[in-house]
C-alpha positions in Angstrom: 113.3 119.4 129.0 109.6 120.4 130.0 106.5 121.9 129.5 107.3 125.0 128.9 109.8 124.4 126.3 107.0 122.8 124.3 104.6 125.3 124.9 107.7 127.9 123.5 107.8 125.5 120.8 104.5 125.4 119.8 104.0 129.4 120.0 107.3 129.6 117.6 105.4 127.2 115.1 102.2 129.3 115.7 104.5 132.7 114.7 106.3 131.3 112.0 103.0 129.7 110.6 101.4 133.4 110.7 104.3 135.0 108.9 104.5 132.7 106.1 100.4 133.7 105.5 101.0 137.4 105.8 104.0 136.9 102.8 101.3 135.4 101.0 98.9 137.9 101.0 96.2 140.0 103.2 93.7 137.6 101.7 95.3 134.6 101.7 96.4 135.3 105.3 92.6 136.0 106.3 91.4 132.7 104.8 94.1 130.9 106.2 93.3 131.9 109.4 89.5 131.4 109.2 89.8 127.8 107.9 92.3 127.2 110.9 89.6 128.8 113.7 87.1 126.5 111.2 88.8 123.7 111.8 89.1 123.9 116.0 85.5 124.9 116.1 84.5 121.7 114.1 86.8 119.1 116.1 84.9 120.1 119.3 81.3 120.2 117.7 82.4 116.7 116.2 83.4 115.4 119.9 79.8 116.6 120.9 78.1 115.3 117.7 79.7 111.8 118.1 79.1 111.8 121.6 75.6 112.5 121.5 74.6 111.1 118.4 76.4 107.6 119.0 75.0 107.1 122.4 71.4 107.7 121.2 72.0 106.0 118.1 73.9 102.8 120.0 71.4 102.8 122.9 68.0 103.6 120.5 69.2 100.3 118.2 70.5 96.8 118.9 74.0 97.3 116.9 75.7 93.9 116.7 79.6 94.0 117.2 80.2 93.1 113.6 78.6 96.5 112.7 80.5 98.2 115.5 83.8 96.9 113.7 82.6 97.9 109.9 81.6 101.6 111.4 85.1 101.7 113.0 86.8 99.8 110.0 85.3 102.8 107.7 86.5 105.6 110.1 89.7 104.2 110.2 90.0 104.4 106.3 89.0 107.7 106.2 91.5 108.9 108.7 94.3 107.6 106.9 93.5 108.6 103.8 93.5 112.1 104.9 96.7 111.4 106.9 98.4 110.3 103.8 97.1 112.9 102.1 98.5 115.6 104.5 101.8 113.4 104.5 102.4 113.9 100.6 101.6 117.4 101.1 104.1 117.8 104.1 106.6 116.4 102.3 106.4 118.3 99.0 107.1 121.9 101.2 110.0 122.9 103.1 109.4 122.2 107.5 108.9 125.6 109.3 110.6 124.3 112.0 113.0 121.5 111.3 115.1 119.2 114.1 118.1 120.8 112.5 116.8 124.3 113.7 115.7 122.9 117.1 119.2 121.9 117.8 120.6 125.4 117.9 118.0 125.8 121.1 119.6 124.8 124.6 118.3 121.5 124.6 119.5 117.8 124.5 118.8 115.8 121.4 116.6 113.3 123.2 114.7 116.4 124.3 114.7 118.2 120.7 113.8 114.8 119.6 110.8 114.3 121.5 109.5 118.0 121.4 109.8 117.7 117.4 108.1 114.4 117.5 105.0 116.2 119.9 104.7 119.8 117.9 103.9 117.2 114.7 100.9 115.9 116.3 99.4 119.4 115.9 98.2 118.5 112.3 95.2 118.7 110.4 93.8 114.4 111.0 94.9 114.6 114.3 93.1 117.8 115.4 89.8 117.2 113.3 89.6 112.8 113.8 90.9 112.6 117.3 88.1 114.7 119.0 85.2 112.7 117.3 86.6 109.4 117.4 87.2 109.9 121.5 83.5 111.0 121.5 82.3 107.6 120.0 84.7 105.6 122.2 82.7 107.8 125.1 79.3 106.8 123.3 80.3 103.0 123.0 81.2 102.7 126.5 77.9 104.2 127.4 76.1 102.0 125.3 77.6 98.6 125.6 78.9 98.8 129.5 82.3 98.4 131.1 83.6 96.1 128.9 83.9 98.6 126.0 86.7 100.5 128.2 89.4 98.7 127.0 88.4 100.9 123.5 90.6 103.6 125.1 94.0 102.1 125.3 93.2 100.7 121.8 92.4 104.4 120.3 95.6 105.9 122.3 97.7 102.9 121.2 96.6 103.1 117.7 97.2 106.9 117.4 100.9 106.1 119.1 101.4 103.5 116.4 100.5 105.7 113.0 102.3 108.7 114.3 105.1 106.9 115.4 105.6 104.9 112.4 104.7 108.1 110.1 107.5 110.2 112.1 110.2 107.2 111.1 109.0 107.4 107.5 109.2 110.6 107.1 112.8 111.2 109.0 114.0 108.3 106.6 112.7 110.1 103.8 114.0 113.2 105.2 117.7 111.8 104.8 117.1 110.3 101.5 115.4 113.6 99.7 118.5 115.9 100.5 119.1 115.2 96.9 116.5 117.7 95.2 116.0 115.5 92.4 115.6 112.5 94.3 113.3 114.4 96.7 111.1 115.3 93.5 111.4 111.7 92.5 110.1 110.1 95.6 107.0 112.8 95.9 106.3 111.3 92.4 106.6 107.3 93.7 104.6 108.1 96.8 101.8 110.0 94.8 101.7 107.4 92.3 101.0 104.8 95.1 98.7 106.4 96.7 96.6 107.0 93.5 96.6 103.4 92.9 95.8 102.5 96.8 92.9 104.7 96.6 91.4 103.4 93.4 92.1 99.3 94.8 88.7 99.6 96.8 86.8 100.9 94.0 87.9 97.8 91.9 87.3 95.8 94.5 83.5 96.9 94.7 83.0 96.9 90.6 84.4 92.7 91.7 81.8 92.4 94.2 79.1 94.2 92.1 79.7 91.9 89.0 79.1 88.8 91.3 75.8 90.4 92.6 75.0 91.1 89.0 75.8 87.5 87.8 73.8 86.3 91.0 70.9 89.1 90.1 71.1 87.6 86.6 70.3 84.0 87.4 68.1 84.1 90.0 65.8 86.3 87.3 66.4 83.8 84.7 65.1 81.2 87.1 62.3 83.5 87.7 61.3 84.1 83.9 61.5 80.3 83.7 59.0 79.2 86.4 56.3 82.1 85.2 56.6 80.9 81.4 56.2 77.0 83.1 53.3 78.2 84.9 51.7 80.0 82.1 52.1 77.0 80.0 50.5 75.1 82.4 47.7 77.2 82.7 46.9 77.7 79.1 46.9 73.5 78.8 44.4 73.2 81.2 46.6 71.2 83.8 46.0 73.8 86.7 43.3 75.7 87.4 43.4 79.9 87.7 43.3 79.5 91.5 46.4 77.1 91.7 47.9 79.2 89.4 47.5 82.4 91.3 48.7 80.1 94.4 51.7 78.9 92.9 52.5 82.3 91.5 52.4 83.7 95.0 54.7 80.7 96.1 56.9 81.6 93.6 57.4 85.0 94.5 57.9 84.7 98.2 60.4 81.7 97.0 62.2 84.5 95.2 62.3 87.2 98.1 63.4 84.3 100.1 66.3 83.7 98.2 67.1 87.5 97.7 67.1 87.7 101.6 69.2 84.7 102.3 71.7 86.0 98.9 72.2 89.8 100.6 72.9 88.1 104.2 75.4 85.7 102.3 77.2 88.7 101.1 77.0 90.6 104.0 78.4 87.9 105.6 81.2 87.5 103.1 82.0 90.9 103.7 82.2 90.6 107.3 84.7 87.2 107.3 86.7 89.0 104.6 87.1 92.4 106.7 87.7 90.4 109.9 90.3 88.1 108.8 91.8 91.4 107.1 91.5 92.8 110.8 93.4 90.0 112.3 96.1 90.0 109.8 96.9 93.7 109.2 98.2 95.7 112.3 95.9 98.6 111.2 92.9 97.0 111.8 94.1 95.5 115.3 91.8 98.5 116.7 88.4 97.7 114.8 89.3 93.6 115.7 89.7 94.6 119.5 86.4 96.9 119.6 84.8 94.0 118.1 86.1 91.5 121.0 85.2 94.0 123.7 81.6 94.3 122.2 81.2 90.6 122.5 82.2 90.8 126.2 86.2 89.8 125.6 89.1 92.1 126.4 91.5 90.3 126.1 92.1 90.8 122.0 91.4 94.4 122.8 94.3 94.5 125.2 96.6 92.2 123.5 96.5 94.6 120.5 97.0 97.8 122.4 100.3 96.3 124.1 101.4 95.1 120.6 100.5 98.4 118.8 102.0 100.3 122.0 105.5 98.5 121.3 105.6 98.9 117.7 105.3 102.5 118.3 107.5 102.5 120.9 110.3 100.9 118.8 109.5 103.3 116.1 110.5 106.2 118.1 113.6 104.7 119.7 114.7 103.6 116.1 113.8 106.3 114.8 115.7 108.6 117.5 118.7 105.9 116.9 118.9 106.9 113.4 118.6 111.0 114.1 121.6 110.7 116.5 123.9 108.6 113.9 122.7 111.1 111.2 123.4 114.4 113.3 126.7 113.1 115.2 128.1 111.7 111.5 129.0 108.0 112.5 127.0 106.4 109.6 129.4 105.4 106.4 126.7 105.5 103.4 128.4 108.9 102.5 131.3 106.9 100.5 129.1 104.3 98.9 126.7 107.2 97.9 129.8 109.0 96.0 131.0 105.7 94.4 127.3 104.9 93.3 127.0 108.6 91.6 130.5 108.0 89.7 129.5 104.6 88.2 125.9 106.4 87.5 128.0 109.4 85.6 130.4 107.2 83.7 127.6 104.9 82.5 125.8 108.2 81.6 128.4 109.6 79.8 128.6 106.0 77.9 124.9 105.9 77.2 124.9 109.3 75.4 127.6 108.2 72.7 125.8 105.5 71.0 124.6 105.3 67.4 121.0 103.9 66.2 121.1 102.3 62.6 118.8 104.5 60.3 118.9 107.4 61.9 121.8 110.6 61.8 123.9 111.1 64.6 122.2 114.6 65.1 118.7 112.8 65.6 120.1 110.2 67.5 121.9 112.8 70.3 118.6 114.7 70.5 116.6 111.4 71.3 119.3 110.3 73.7 119.6 113.6 75.5 115.8 113.6 75.5 115.4 110.1 76.5 117.7 110.3 79.7 115.9 114.2 80.7 112.8 112.2 80.7 114.1 109.3 82.9 115.5 111.9 85.4 112.8 114.5 85.3 110.3 113.1 88.2 107.5 115.4 86.5 108.4 113.3 83.4 107.9 110.1 85.1 104.7 111.1 86.9 103.4 111.7 83.0 104.4 108.7 81.6 103.0 107.1 85.0 99.5 108.4 84.0 98.8 106.0 80.8 99.5 103.0 83.4 97.1 104.2 86.4 94.2 105.0 83.7 94.7 101.4 82.3 94.9 99.8 85.6 91.9 101.6 86.7 89.5 101.4 83.9 90.9 98.0 82.8 90.5 96.6 86.0 86.8 98.0 85.9 85.9 96.3 82.6 87.5 93.0 83.9 86.2 92.9 87.2 82.9 95.1 86.5 79.4 94.0 85.6 80.4 94.1 81.5 83.4 91.1 82.2 80.9 88.5 81.1 81.4 90.0 77.4 85.0 88.2 77.1 83.0 84.9 77.3 80.3 85.5 74.9 82.0 87.6 72.1 85.8 86.5 72.7 86.6 86.9 69.2 85.1 90.8 69.3 85.9 92.9 72.4 89.8 91.8 73.3 90.9 93.6 69.7 88.9 97.0 70.4 90.2 96.7 74.0 93.9 96.4 72.6 92.9 99.6 70.6 91.6 101.2 73.8 95.2 100.3 75.4 96.7 102.3 72.4 94.2 105.3 72.9 94.5 105.5 76.7 98.5 105.5 76.8 98.1 108.1 74.1 96.0 110.0 75.7 97.9 109.9 79.2 101.1 111.0 77.1 99.5 114.6 75.4 100.7 116.3 78.6 104.3 115.6 77.3 103.8 115.3 73.6 101.6 118.6 73.3 104.6 120.6 74.8 107.8 118.9 73.8 110.0 122.0 74.2 108.2 123.2 77.5 110.4 121.3 80.2 113.8 122.0 77.9 113.6 126.0 79.0 116.8 127.5 78.4 118.1 124.3 76.8 116.1 125.4 74.2 118.9 127.2 72.9 121.0 124.3 72.5 118.7 123.2 69.9 118.3 126.7 68.1 122.2 127.1 67.9 122.6 123.2 66.3 123.7 123.3 62.8 121.4 120.5 61.8 118.0 120.5 60.3 114.8 121.5 62.5 113.5 117.7 61.5 116.1 116.1 63.0 115.0 117.8 66.1 111.8 116.9 65.8 112.5 113.4 65.0 114.8 113.2 68.2 112.1 114.5 70.2 109.2 112.2 69.3 111.7 109.1 69.4 112.6 109.6 72.7 109.2 109.0 74.3 108.3 105.6 72.0 110.8 103.3 73.9 108.6 104.2 77.0 105.1 104.4 75.5 105.8 101.2 73.2 107.1 98.7 76.3 103.7 100.0 77.9 102.0 99.2 75.3 103.5 95.7 75.1 103.0 95.1 78.8 99.3 96.1 78.9 98.5 94.3 75.6 100.1 90.9 76.9 98.4 90.9 79.9 95.2 91.7 78.1 96.0 88.9 76.2 96.7 86.5 79.4 93.3 87.8 81.0 90.7 87.8 78.1 92.5 86.5 75.0 92.7 86.9 71.2 93.2 85.8 68.0 97.0 85.7 67.5 96.7 88.0 64.2 94.4 90.4 66.3 97.3 90.4 69.1 100.0 91.1 66.1 97.8 93.6 64.5 97.8 95.5 67.8 101.3 96.0 68.2 101.5 96.9 64.4 98.7 99.7 65.3 100.4 101.3 67.6 103.1 102.7 65.1 100.8 104.3 62.8 98.5 105.7 66.0 102.0 107.0 67.7 103.0 108.8 64.4 100.3 110.6 63.9 99.8 111.6 67.6 103.4 113.2 67.1 102.3 114.9 64.0 99.6 116.6 66.1 101.6 116.9 69.3 104.6 118.8 66.8 101.9 121.4 65.9 100.7 122.1 69.6 104.2 122.4 70.5 105.2 125.1 67.8 101.9 127.0 67.6 101.2 127.2 71.7 104.5 126.2 73.8 103.9 126.4 77.4 107.2 127.2 79.6 106.6 124.6 82.2 108.3 125.2 85.7 110.9 122.9 87.0 109.5 120.0 89.4 106.2 120.1 87.9 104.4 119.9 84.9 101.9 123.0 85.5 102.6 125.9 83.2 104.1 128.7 84.9 102.6 131.8 83.3 99.5 130.1 81.6 97.6 132.4 78.8 94.3 131.4 78.0 94.8 131.9 74.2 97.7 129.2 74.5 95.5 126.9 76.7 92.3 126.9 74.4 94.9 126.2 71.4 96.3 123.2 73.2 92.7 121.9 74.0 91.9 122.2 70.5 94.8 120.3 69.2 93.9 118.0 72.2 90.3 117.5 70.2 92.2 115.7 67.4 93.6 112.7 69.6 90.7 110.0 68.8 91.4 110.7 65.3 94.7 108.7 65.5 92.8 105.3 66.8 89.9 105.8 64.3 91.3 104.1 61.1 92.2 100.8 63.2 88.4 101.2 65.0 87.1 101.1 61.5 89.4 98.7 60.1 88.4 96.0 62.8 85.4 97.1 62.5 85.1 96.0 58.6 86.5 92.7 59.7 84.3 92.1 62.2 80.9 93.1 59.9 82.6 91.1 57.3 82.8 87.6 59.6 79.2 88.5 60.8 77.6 88.4 57.5 79.9 85.9 55.6 80.5 83.4 58.9 84.2 83.5 57.5 86.2 84.6 60.4 89.6 83.3 59.3 90.5 85.8 57.1 93.4 88.3 58.5 91.7 91.7 57.1 92.6 93.8 60.8 96.5 92.6 60.2 96.7 93.0 56.4 95.0 96.6 56.6 96.9 97.5 59.7 100.3 97.0 57.9 99.2 98.6 55.0 97.9 101.5 57.3 101.7 101.2 59.4 103.3 101.9 55.8 101.3 104.6 54.8 101.6 106.7 57.7 105.4 106.4 57.9 106.1 107.6 54.6 103.4 110.8 55.4 105.2 111.0 58.9 108.4 111.4 56.8 106.8 114.1 54.5 105.0 116.3 56.9 107.9 116.1 59.5 110.1 118.1 56.6 107.4 120.6 56.8 107.1 120.6 60.5 111.2 121.5 60.8 110.8 124.0 58.5 107.9 125.9 60.7 109.6 125.3 64.0 112.9 127.2 62.4 110.4 130.3 61.4 109.3 130.1 65.2 112.1 129.4 67.4 112.4 133.1 68.2 109.2 133.5 69.4 109.6 129.9 71.4 112.8 131.1 72.7 111.1 134.4 74.4 108.3 131.9 75.8 110.4 129.6 77.6 112.8 131.8 78.7 110.3 133.1 80.8 110.9 130.6 83.8 114.3 130.6 85.4 116.3 127.4 85.4 
């Protein structure tokens, strides 16, 4: 293995990429080629921009080591975000030149492994970010002197650290993702984790802004009290106009001084937390070493470089050992995997034979089959995770943000409305599944058509399949709301009861949408295979009726709140009683309307089969 081999591999990857672009069409090939050229041009321009601009800014302004550390922290966060997006994107498509293909070349396994790792470094984040980071590193050396030379081993070790760990992680996932269903599940899990990680800084910012707003509010209140006190003294003749003016000026100066001190304290708090994180988290060793070097201490940077070089080298060594075991077949994992698969298959077969009380055998079979399909399909898992993500984000904003103080002032009013909001968000997240209940069935929809059962049982089974998952999510999130904010027992029980009528009304709307505007969904995704504008408009129209399902709960709770405010009697469980009555009426109405929807489905079966059959299994 030598440099010529590496050049050949890079050239081969480039030719395969060009052929792939051409197969997608001339226009797509032109756009992709232009993007690649612009990417390399941007990397060169970014190098000179950071070198010249960074040197100018650092020389003209006195940049403290803390500011330098925060600057590099921001660059690393953006780099890691782009790197993670690229990793998830690569996992969703097949590799152009995999390690298995390289093994057919006259190379040793170690040489093949090194070539595959070296060629993987030619990625968008490396090409764009590395020249800019290198230019900024040179600018730091120019501005701060020889003590900053440790930034170069820090940068090199950081790149090796990230790429080596990613390469090991990607190789481990590649072995796991040989099973196509497991591959999709892993991609869904990584996507969910990435979304939650991207929202965490926003939640932390809301928490920080909430503390800032509380401090500003307290300061404004103290200032207003001081102004009112001076006004009363002036009106009572205790002080003269000149004394009042002087004291007002002193009060203003004190206010500005407190604002400056509070701003400095907040900045120092951020620096302390970031510094602690950089010390603990290995990904922060690079900025921590830069800060130490700017303070004239090169030892932390050298130690961090040695540690990251060591971890990166160990990751490559372990990755190579795992690759060697995989391709030489020395592992014993397949036997355990086969035994586990057999156990799961037997358990699945037994679970589909269960019977539920108050439900017919046909309804139970449809519900269990649909429920099993939801648990196995990765795209369904992603759709079921949407409500959790939405509640996590918006609930975190409510609890940590500036409006969180409402839970202390209006403790009996706000939490029940938030409970209704949880129900609404859960149903909103399930809309993609419930408004197209037959979309993921594709050819399997023929089984429902051939069943000698009432179409009412089919719709009922489809609706009940999602109910356990949605109900568990609602219970967990409502309990979390109860622990964090607290509400009356009657309000807590009413929130649980309100899920039943809201879900059933949502199912009725979703059934109509599924019958009138079915969409064929490709395997492995929730994207329509052949979307039509008319069908999409129909589904958007039905989606507009979603808020109606929680409107009775809002009205009922609003009536109880208004009566409690007017009569000063807050112990009457109006919300709970009305919720129980509403649940009974909606259950009765659901049974009547479901029979009509079943007859309608039977008339539309042939058209639904035509639409779903457009997508192959």
